[in-house]
matplotlib code that plots the C-alpha trace (Angstrom):
import matplotlib.pyplot as plt

x = [0.0, 1.4, 2.1, 0.7, 3.2, 3.7, 5.4, 6.3, 8.1, 9.3, 9.4, 11.7, 10.9, 8.3, 6.7, 3.7, 0.5, -2.7, -2.0, -1.8, 0.5, -0.6, 0.8, 3.9, 3.0, -0.6, -2.0, -2.1, -5.6, -7.4, -8.3, -12.0, -13.5, -14.3, -15.0, -14.7, -16.1, -13.9, -16.0, -14.6, -16.0, -14.7, -15.3, -13.7, -11.3, -10.2, -10.8, -11.9, -12.2, -14.7, -13.1, -14.5, -12.8, -13.2, -14.3, -11.5, -13.6, -13.4, -11.2, -9.6, -7.8, -9.3, -9.0, -7.9, -9.4, -10.7, -12.9, -16.4, -16.5, -16.7, -16.9, -18.8, -22.1, -23.9, -27.0, -24.9, -25.2, -29.0, -29.6, -31.9, -29.7, -30.6, -27.0, -23.8, -20.1, -18.0, -16.7, -13.1, -13.5, -14.6, -11.4, -9.4, -11.1, -9.5, -12.7, -12.0, -14.2, -17.2, -19.6, -21.9, -19.1, -17.8, -21.2, -21.6, -18.4, -19.5, -22.9, -21.1, -19.2, -22.4, -24.3, -21.6, -21.4, -25.1, -24.8, -21.7, -22.3, -25.9, -24.8, -26.4, -25.1, -28.4, -30.7, -34.4, -36.6, -40.3, -40.2, -37.6, -37.4, -36.1, -33.5, -34.7, -37.6, -36.7, -33.3, -33.9, -30.2, -29.2, -28.1, -30.0, -33.2, -32.6, -32.3, -35.3, -37.5, -36.5, -37.2, -33.4, -31.0, -27.2, -26.0, -23.0, -22.6, -21.3, -18.4, -14.7, -12.0, -9.1, -7.2, -7.1, -5.2, -4.5, -3.8, -0.3, 0.1, 1.4, -1.9, -4.5, -7.3, -7.0, -9.0, -8.8, -10.3, -11.4, -11.5, -14.2, -14.7, -17.4, -18.2, -20.1, -22.4, -24.3, -25.0, -28.2, -28.8, -27.1, -24.0, -24.6, -22.1, -22.5, -21.1, -18.4, -17.5, -17.7, -16.5, -17.1, -15.6, -14.8, -11.0, -8.8, -6.7, -3.6, -4.2, -5.8, -2.6, -1.8, -4.6, -3.8, -4.6, -3.5, -0.8, -3.3, -5.5, -2.5, -1.4, -4.7, -5.0, -1.5, -2.8, -5.6, -3.2, -1.1, -4.1, -5.2, -8.3, -9.5, -11.9, -12.0, -8.2, -8.1, -10.8, -8.7, -5.7, -7.6, -4.7, -2.4, -4.5, -2.4, -2.5, -1.1, 0.3, 3.5, 6.3, 9.5, 8.8, 8.3, 5.3, 4.8, 2.9, 2.0, 0.5, -0.5]
y = [0.0, 3.4, 5.7, 9.3, 12.0, 14.4, 17.7, 20.2, 23.5, 26.1, 29.5, 32.4, 34.4, 37.1, 40.0, 38.7, 40.7, 41.1, 38.2, 39.1, 37.3, 35.7, 36.7, 34.9, 31.8, 31.8, 28.5, 27.6, 28.2, 25.4, 26.2, 26.7, 25.3, 28.0, 28.4, 31.1, 31.5, 32.9, 34.4, 35.1, 36.8, 37.6, 41.1, 42.6, 39.6, 40.3, 38.0, 39.8, 38.5, 39.7, 41.2, 43.0, 45.3, 44.4, 47.1, 48.8, 48.0, 44.2, 42.2, 40.0, 41.5, 45.1, 46.9, 43.9, 43.0, 39.4, 36.9, 36.5, 33.7, 32.8, 30.2, 26.9, 27.1, 24.1, 24.9, 24.4, 20.7, 20.7, 22.6, 21.0, 19.7, 19.0, 19.1, 17.8, 18.3, 16.3, 13.3, 14.1, 17.5, 15.9, 13.9, 17.2, 19.0, 17.0, 15.9, 12.2, 11.7, 12.8, 13.9, 15.7, 17.9, 18.6, 19.7, 21.8, 23.7, 24.3, 25.5, 27.9, 29.5, 30.2, 31.3, 33.7, 35.1, 35.9, 37.5, 39.6, 40.6, 39.9, 37.6, 34.1, 30.8, 29.0, 26.5, 27.0, 24.3, 23.8, 23.7, 24.7, 24.9, 27.8, 27.0, 29.9, 32.0, 34.7, 35.3, 37.3, 38.0, 34.4, 33.7, 30.4, 32.1, 34.8, 32.1, 30.2, 33.3, 33.3, 29.6, 28.8, 26.3, 26.4, 25.0, 22.9, 21.4, 24.7, 24.8, 24.1, 23.6, 26.1, 25.1, 25.4, 27.2, 27.0, 30.1, 29.8, 28.6, 32.0, 33.7, 34.0, 33.5, 30.5, 29.0, 26.0, 27.6, 25.9, 28.0, 27.2, 29.0, 29.6, 31.4, 34.7, 33.7, 31.4, 34.2, 36.0, 39.0, 42.4, 43.5, 45.3, 46.3, 45.3, 46.2, 43.5, 44.3, 48.0, 48.0, 45.3, 45.4, 43.3, 43.6, 42.5, 39.6, 41.4, 44.3, 42.5, 41.8, 45.5, 45.9, 45.5, 41.9, 38.9, 36.5, 33.7, 35.9, 37.0, 33.4, 32.2, 35.1, 34.2, 30.6, 31.9, 34.1, 31.0, 29.5, 32.8, 32.6, 29.7, 27.7, 24.7, 24.4, 24.6, 22.0, 19.6, 20.2, 19.1, 16.8, 19.9, 22.0, 23.6, 23.9, 27.2, 28.0, 29.3, 27.3, 28.6, 32.1, 31.1, 30.5, 26.7, 25.2, 21.5, 19.7, 16.0]
z = [0.0, -1.0, 1.8, 1.8, 1.1, 3.9, 3.4, 6.1, 5.3, 7.7, 6.0, 6.8, 10.0, 9.3, 11.2, 13.0, 12.2, 14.2, 16.5, 20.3, 22.6, 25.9, 29.2, 30.4, 32.3, 31.1, 30.0, 26.3, 25.0, 23.3, 19.6, 19.0, 15.8, 13.2, 9.5, 6.9, 3.4, 0.7, -2.1, -5.5, -8.6, -12.1, -13.3, -16.5, -16.7, -13.1, -10.1, -7.0, -3.4, -0.8, 2.3, 5.3, 7.7, 11.3, 13.7, 15.7, 18.8, 18.4, 20.8, 18.1, 15.2, 15.4, 12.1, 10.1, 6.7, 6.8, 5.1, 6.6, 9.1, 12.8, 15.5, 15.1, 17.0, 18.5, 16.4, 13.3, 14.0, 13.8, 10.6, 8.0, 5.2, 1.6, 0.3, 1.8, 1.4, -1.0, 0.9, -0.1, 1.5, 4.7, 4.9, 4.8, 7.6, 10.5, 12.1, 12.3, 9.1, 11.2, 8.4, 10.9, 12.2, 8.7, 7.5, 10.6, 9.8, 6.3, 7.5, 10.0, 7.1, 5.2, 8.3, 9.4, 5.9, 5.9, 9.3, 8.5, 4.9, 3.9, 1.1, 0.9, -0.5, -0.4, -2.1, -2.5, -0.8, -0.3, 3.5, 6.0, 9.8, 11.9, 14.6, 16.9, 15.8, 18.3, 16.9, 13.8, 13.3, 13.0, 9.4, 9.2, 10.2, 7.7, 5.0, 6.3, 5.9, 2.3, 1.8, 1.6, 3.2, 3.1, -0.2, 0.8, -2.6, -4.0, -1.5, -2.4, 0.2, 0.3, 3.5, 7.2, 9.9, 13.6, 15.7, 17.2, 20.9, 22.0, 21.3, 24.1, 21.6, 19.3, 16.5, 14.3, 11.2, 7.9, 4.8, 2.3, -1.0, -3.5, -6.8, -6.3, -9.2, -6.7, -4.2, -3.5, -1.2, -1.0, 0.8, 4.1, 6.7, 10.4, 13.8, 13.2, 9.6, 9.1, 5.5, 2.9, -0.6, -3.6, -3.9, -6.9, -5.8, -7.1, -4.6, -1.7, 0.3, 0.4, 2.9, 6.6, 7.4, 9.4, 8.2, 7.6, 5.5, 3.4, 3.1, 1.8, -0.7, -2.0, -2.3, -4.5, -6.5, -7.2, -9.1, -10.6, -8.5, -10.6, -8.3, -10.6, -10.6, -6.8, -6.5, -8.6, -6.3, -3.2, -2.2, -2.0, 0.3, 3.1, 6.9, 8.2, 11.6, 13.4, 15.0, 16.6, 15.4, 11.8, 9.5, 9.1, 6.3, 6.0, 3.1, 2.8]

ax = plt.figure().add_subplot(projection="3d")
ax.plot(x, y, z, "-o")
ax.set_aspect("equal")
plt.show()
């Protein structure tokens, strides 16, 4: 049986951006499961990525430009599903091949995008159920009121990242991506993302952003923002973190 290839590469030491450091002697925080949705659209033969600027009042990465996304919620496990993730993507998410958890992460990326940007990656269905009728700001309820459920089949996997151990706030984030042609809704700013723009890939990394965001954008640039090419290269999707003061990328 052929063994899987495993590649680890420590990059040159770089300046750390938007990542706070925990107090000396403090316990290492456990990473929380999270998910982001990277949205791309082609306009005038130019690929653009959707980015939002975090409020300067937020505790984590104030003022940074980010992809929409957030922490996995327990309700994400109970959402009515009509579509599912590709099984090969499930294997890349490091969830012990737990399909329910994998789908919940994908749902979280879509839910957070609705809540933070107003844009919806959804599928029309005849009947949907609300997870909490009292929470009108919940992305799934917003979709339900429009007769939509998260469309997981439209998602492509870009990579994942784990916040380094020296940060007091840590996430194990999975980055999904989708073509903007499948979106409905209109962009609206929120208290969390105070500016939201479609930025050309070639100019995106010039904005103030965290290392992981910059890394994922450079990953997109390597494939010229071609979602189909990235989907075909699923075996080469990266995991990004920091070790010994250096960016550390693994692929397997």
